[in-house]
N, C-alpha and C positions, 0 to 999 in steps of 0.2 A: 740497610737504608737505601733507598731510589729516590732518588731528586729528579723531578720534572724542571718544563724547563718553564721561565718566568715569566708570568703572565701580569697585565699592567692594568690598573684600573687607577683615575682619578683618584678615590679616598680606600682607603683602607679602613675598616672598623676592628681591634683586639677588644673583644668581648661582647656578646650577645644579650646579655641582659637588657632590663628597659632601657637602660640611659643608652647602652650601644644600640638597640632597635632603634630609636628616636632618631639618632643621631646619624644612621641610615638611611632611615625617611625622610630627613630632610634636605636629607644631599640628592637622592633621587630626584624626590622631589622638586628640585633646583636641575635635574638633567643630567648630574655627577652621575658617572659609573661608581660602581660601590658594590666592595667584598665585604665580607664579616667576619669574623672568626672566632669559635665557640670550642673550648675544651669540654663543659659537660652539657646540662640543657640550655636551648635556646631558651630563655625569660629569666634566668640567670636567679638569683640569691631570691630576689621578692616574690619571685610565683612559686619556689618552692618549698621554701624555708624559711621566708623570712616574713614579709606585709601579711602575703594573702593566709597563707594558714596561720599564723597567729590570732589574725582577726577571724578566722573561721573558729577556731578555737575557743576564743573571747567573745563573742558574738550574745551564743545562749546563754554563757555567763550572766552579761551586761543585761539581757534581756529577762530574765529570771531573777535579777536581783530590783530592775524597774518594776514588773509585776509583784513581788512582795512586799510593796511601798503602798499598792492600790484596794484599799477594802473592796471586799467583792471579787477579787480574782488571786490573792493573796493565798488565800488556805488552799487556794488548786494547785500549786506551785509551790509548798514546804518542801515536797520529797527530792532526794538528788535528781541530779542531772544524769539523763542516760548517753553515760559516756561512749559505748559502742557506737551509740546513733551521734554522739558529735564529731565522733574522729572519721567515721565515714561520711559526715557532707565533708570534715575539712581534705578528704582525699579526692572527694570532687570538686573540691579549691585547686587544687594541683594538678589536676587530669589525670592523677595517681603518678606522678612523676613519671610521665610523658608529656615530652616536646610536640607532637603534630600538628596541632593548632599556632604554635606558636611559629614553627616552621613555615606553616601555611602562609600567614601576614608577611614572613618577610617574600616568601616566592611570591604575593601579590603586590609587592609593593620592586620588585625587578630586584633587589641586593640579593647578590651569590654567596652563599652561606659556604663557607671552609669548615670540616669538623676537625678539631685537632689540636694540638697546644702550639698558638702562633708567640713567635721571639721575633723581636725586632733585630736584627739582622744588618747593622747600621743607617745611613740616614735614607727615609724613606721607603724602607725596603723590609719585611716581614715572611719569617718564616714559618712556614706551617708543618708540622709533624702529624699527621693523620695518625689514628688508630694502628693503621697495616703498616706502619716504620715510614711510606712514601713522604718526600718531603715535596711541597710549594712553595716556589717564592713569586710572592709578590710584592711586587710595586707600585707605589703613590706620585703620581703626578702630580700630585696640590698636598695630603694632607691621611696624614697616622694619627687614627685618635686610639689614645689608651684608655677603654672606659672600664676593666677590669677589674674595679669592685677593692670591697676589704673579706676579710677571712678573721674570725673569732682569736683572741689573744687568749692564750694561756698563761698564769704566773708559774717560776721557775719554783716547782715545788718538790720537795723528795717522796719520791713513790706515784707521781700524778700520770707519767706514760703508764704505770701498769695497773691504774684503777678504771683505764678509758671514760674516761669523762663525759659528760655532755657540753655541751655548745651549744649553741641557738639554733643549728642546725637540727639535732638528733631531739631538743626540747619543743621543736616545732612538729617532729615528724616520729614521735615514738608511737607504737602501738599499742600501747596499755598504761593507765598513770599508774606510777610506781608507787608505793601503798607509805615510800617516806622518799621527800627529795630535800638534799640541803641545794638551796640556789643563794650563788655568791656574787655579789654586787648587789647597787643600787640603783642602778638606769633604769632604761626605759625596760630595754630586756628582763631584767631579772623583776620587776615588778610589774609587766606584765603576765610573764610566766608562770610570776608565783600567786595571781591571780588566777590565772587559766587551771592549772594545776592543782591548786589547794579545791575550786571546786568541782573538781572531775574527780575527787575522791584522793587523792595525796594528803600529807600531814607535810605541811612545809617547813620547812626552818629555811629562816633569810638572813646571810651572815654579812653586816654593811663595815668597810671599812671603817668610813665617814661617820658625822655624826647624825644624815638621817637619808632620806631616800631626792629622788632627782634636785641632784643637788647643781644643775644646769639650770634650772626653771625656779621662778619665784617660793618662798622658804615654806610661805604656805602651803604650797601643793604638792610638797612632800610629808605634808605635816597629817595633811586630810588623808591620802592615800596610806601612810601608815596606820592612821587611826584605822581605817576602812577595812585595810590587810587585820590587824590587830583582831578585829571583832570578827575577822571571817574563820580567822586560827589560825593565821600564819604565824609562828612564833617567829619575831623581829630583833633580831640579837646586832644593836648597833655597837661602833669601835669596835668591833671584832675582827680579827686577823686570823686566818690560816696556819699553823709551823708543818703540815705534813697531814697527807690524806693519804690511805692504805686500803686497799680490799682483804678481809679473812673471810674465807668462807664465803665467799658473793656478798657480804657488806659491806661497805663501805662505810671507813671508822675517820675521819676526821676530828685533829686534833688544832687548839685553838691554840692564838698566841698566849690565854690565861692557863690553858693546862688542860681546857675542857673537852673531854671526850663526846664526840657526834655520832651517831650509825644512823646510816639510811640506806635505802636501793638503791639510789644515784643520785651523783650530784652535779650540780650545774653552776658552768662557773660563765659569768655575764659581766666580765671585767674587760670589756673594748673590743677594740676592734684595729688590727694592723692591715695597712693597704699591702694586697697582692700583685707588687711587682718584684719578685723577690728573683724571679724564674722569666722575664719578658723579655731579655735582653739590655738593657737599660743600660750595660756598661758598654755596648758598639755603639751607644753615641753620644758617652760621655757623662752620662747618669748614674748615678749608686745605685746597685741592684738594693729591690728593698726599702727606698725608701718616699715617701709623699711626693708629691708630682706638683711644683708650685706653678701657678701660673697667674697671665693677667685676666681682666676681665672676657676679654673673648675664648676666653679658656683653651689660649695655647700656650706650651710650656713656655718659661722662661726663658730665655737665650735660643728659644727655637723659630725658624721659620715654617714650619713644618708637621710640627708637632702638637699634637691637641691630649689632655689629658680631662677626661668629662666624667664624673658622679662620684661618688665618693674615694676617688683613689688618689684627688687633689684635695681632700681635706679641708672645701670650705663649708660645706654643710650637707652631712653622713645621712641623708635622706632620701629614700627613691623617688617622690615629687618636685625634691630639688636636682636632682641627678635628672631628671626628667626636662625640667626648666634649662637647666644648661646645655642638654643636649639640644635641644631647638634654637638656644642661641649659638652654640659653636656650629649646627649644619649653614645656618645663616650667613656665620661669619667666614665660613669655607666657601661656598659657594658665591660672595660678594668678593669678596679675593680671587678668587679662582675665574669671576666674569671681569677682573679688575674693577667693580665696579668702588664707590668710594664708603668708609663703614662709616654707621654709625654710633658714634663710640663717645659718646657723649651720656653721664649719668642717665639710666634710665630707655637708653634708644636700643634698636632693635640689634644690634649685634656687640653688646654688652648684658652680662651677670648681676647690674645693680641686686637683686632681690639679696642674693647671698650674702651680701654684708647688712639693709636694714631691714628684710623684712621675709624671715624666715620664719613660716608655719609652720606650727607640730603638733599632733594630737597621740597621749598617751591612753591606751583603750585599758585605762583599770575602775576601777570602781570607786571613787568616780572617775571620770573623765577628767585629763589636764590639758587643756589646749592654749597655746600661748603663741604669738607672734612679737615681729622685732627685739627690743632688749627690755631685759631686764632692770629692774630700780637702780642695781648695783651696777650694771653694765652701762645703762646710759650715764651715771655719776664717771666711772673710768673712764668715758670717753668723750667727758670733759662740757658733756649738755647740763646746762641749768634746767633741772626738771623737778617736779611734785607728782608723786604719786599719790592717788586717790581710788581708794578701797569701798565697795562697800560690799553687803552679804547674799544670797540669791532669796533670803528670806520676806524680803524689801519689795520682790517682783511677784505679783500675783499667780504668774505663767509658772513659777516652782515651784510651790504647792497645788498647781493643778497635776503636775508632771506625775507627780508621787509622795504621800504623806510623808513627815520629816523629811523632805530634803534640805542638804546640808552642802553648800556652794560658798564659793568667794570670787568676786572676781577685781581684779585691778586695771585702772588702765596709766601708763605713766604720760604725763603730757611735758612738752618742749614750756619753758615760761616765754622763751625769746621769739620761738616761729609758733607758737598756739597750735602745734599738730603734735598728735601719737607720735612716739615714740615707743611703746610697746601696749599690747595687752595680754592679761594672763585672763583665762577664767579656767576655775576646777567646781564641777558637779556633774550631778548625772546626765548625759545626750547635750555636753556644752561640745561635743568637739563640732559641731553642726553653728557654731555661731563662732568658731575662729575667722572664717572666709572673710566674713561682714569685717573685722580690725584691720585681715588682710590686705583687703582694697582700702581701707582708710588711709593705712599707713603707706602703700605703696602710693595711692594719691595725693599724699599729704594734704590729707581734708583738713582745712583751719576746725579748729572747736567749734568756732561760730557758727559752721556750715552743718555739723551734725547736727543741732539742735533742729533740721530741717529734716531729717532723717528720720522720719516719725515709726517706731516699731511699733506692727501689732497687737492689739492689746485681745485675750491673757496668755503673752508667749515669753519663752527665756528669753528672748529679745528685748524685752523690754528692759532689762541689765543695762542696757545702751543710756537710756533716758533718768536711770537712778545714777549710774555715774557722771552722767552732763550735770545734772542736780548739785552732785557732792561736791563736785569740781567749782561750780557755781558759786556755792556757799561755804568753801575752805578759804 
């Protein structure tokens, strides 16, 4: 191991995924010298093993499902998808797991990239061990931002290590569709990958420990998605746990808590995420290795005046777009503090991530799509708000029928009865992912319900569901 001299920067970013890239972009835009450290591919989980490849896999599935709802087109798309072509397009969207383009972007903003394993080595210090063993010590005059994200959580099951199970990484990068696939979990990764691989030729069994799917959304979201998955051929088994897994002559054998024996070619565990902080030197600054990093709303780690935690690693909102939002906020806060400028830290100010609490949007790219922002009815009630939920079926909207025959979906808005603003909105149905930003604006802007009457939806579009929701609220 060879150690080089220490190099000083204004800011050091640990992790060059989309969140770390955005921190670097904002600090460089503010004129701060910035180093960014990455042990794998620049662009991170989202670019190569999560958002981009998963949506590339799902887009043909959803497009075919939409086409099958349209007379005059449905007969032309009844055959199976061309799985090799879908996988080849997926490979294009991951840049074939090469990060040249992302590195070029970093070079374009003049952030210095250090490849290797970065670990905190005391306050304001990061030691980077390169692949050849050389150690470079980076010191930060103003801030170190930890943006190392999360990794898949695997259960403690007998035989699991020998099975070599899929996690989200293998599920999004597989080179062929397994004949039989067991998916363990009921959340976003589980439902999206069950949707994709069932359509790409796998026979999927979905094992869910709880009572239903997507339990962090309104109950009807999981119900409609489950109904569609079952119609597509997925074998959904709720209230099911696993006692053991093994491989026997190449076949995965999973034994459930009730003694059922299931066989498959692969098994995917989509059972949660853990912070990627176990080996980044947290112990050198008085923090617990492997822990989530708690922050204030400027994304500064609690108890520190120099350490920031941005993106999934802080457990505020485990979504790429929300992490990038946090990165923009953190970059602005770092720059303001470095310049000695006042912080705009009132709610919705330029230096605080208020949306993490009140307006986090999410889309689940299943068929039907499920999209939500803000609080569910249960969450709003638990938070002490006096609210009313208003539900409408998309069958009341002309644009839904035009979108496709037999369109099935539902919308809900949760109204704060004291402030007459929206606390949450959920849409479930084909194509509704494009509706959620209108709800995000309404919640972020705290737009009064009586003002929403003047936001006239175009006819005949899915957006007319807003008018139906407002009418239902007025008449309830």
